[in-house]
N, C-alpha and C positions, 0 to 999 in steps of 0.2 A: 459573375460567377459567384458559384460561390463559398461560404465561408463551410472551415468543414468545425464541424461538429463541436463545442465545449466535451474535455474526456477528463477524466483520473488518467493522468500523468503514471503508469507503471516503468519504473529504470531497473531491472537486474545486471547483473553481472553478467558474463554471457559463459560461464562455464555450470553459472541454475541450473539445472532442465527446467524442459519442459512440467516435468511431473512434479518435481518442485513447487511449482506456482501453478498451478492446474485447482488448489482449495482457499488459496490466495483471493486467484480473476473466479471461484465460484461466487467467492460473498458478495464478490462487488459484482458481478450478477444480477443476484439475488436482490439485490439490494434497486435492481435499475434504472445503474449510473451503468454513465458508456468505460469504459475502461480504454488507452493504447500501449503495451506492451513496445516502451524500448530495450535495447543488448548497447552495457557499454561493458567495458574494459576497466571504467574507476572501479576497481575495490571497498571503498569503504561506505557502505550500506549510509552513511549520512547527507552523504555527498551528494550518494544518487537520487533521496531521501527529499533533498534540497530543492538538485538541480530537475526533480522528475517537479514538485509543485508550483515552480516558477515559473518550469514552461507550461506549466495547465492553464487553458484556462479561467480553469474552476475552481484554482489555487490553490489545490492537495495534490501531495504527492504519492508515492509509498519509492521505499527503493528497498534491495534485495541481496544481497549478498551476505559473505561468512555468515554464512547460516541465521541470521538473520532482515527480520521485515519491520524496517522503520515507515513510520508514517506521521506525516506534520503540514505543512501549513507554510504560503510564501510570504508569509507575515511572520515566523520562529528565526529562532537564527541558526546556525546548519546546526549544532551544537546540542540545540534544544526538543528534541522531537515534542511533535506530540504525542506519540505513541508507540514503545519498539517493544519488541515478541521478538523470542529465539523459534523458529522456525524448525519445524522436522518436529517439535513434541508431543502433536497428535493431527490427525487431521479436522479436527471441529476445533481446534483452536486456531490454526493452520484460517479455519473458513472464515474463522469470527472477527482479527484481524483484516480480511480484505471487505468485510461488512464496513467492520467500524470506523475503514476509511471511506465507503460509500455512504455511511453514516452521513459522516464528518461533514460531508458536500453537502450532504440537508437538513443537517440540523434538525437531527434527529438524537435521541437518548441513544447513548454504548452499546451495547451486545458485555456480558464476561459469560468467562468462560466456569462449564457445571467446577469444576476448579476452582475458581475465584471466589465462588459462591457461597463454597458451605467453608471459608475465612471469616 
């Protein structure tokens, strides 16, 4: 029996719609990193991200709840995530948070949203 392939784990609260996840997941896909979405009753996006990272063989997880997407690694404390993003500000920004989670796995430089580039 072969082991399942390593994935970037995405943990989302049960009430987060598939539509709200779409751009984040597209960003991960664009970087070519496999992912696994898990649903949970946990409301805290920090806890979701931490649990996702710890359960991922890649050591990176995304937690989505309460209008936030949080990216962290299995090495960071739960209350000190690597990235936090207010979900739904723009489709581009949501896609970039997914892309950045995948880039963290691949050890590539992170992308900035248009609004962050102009400051």
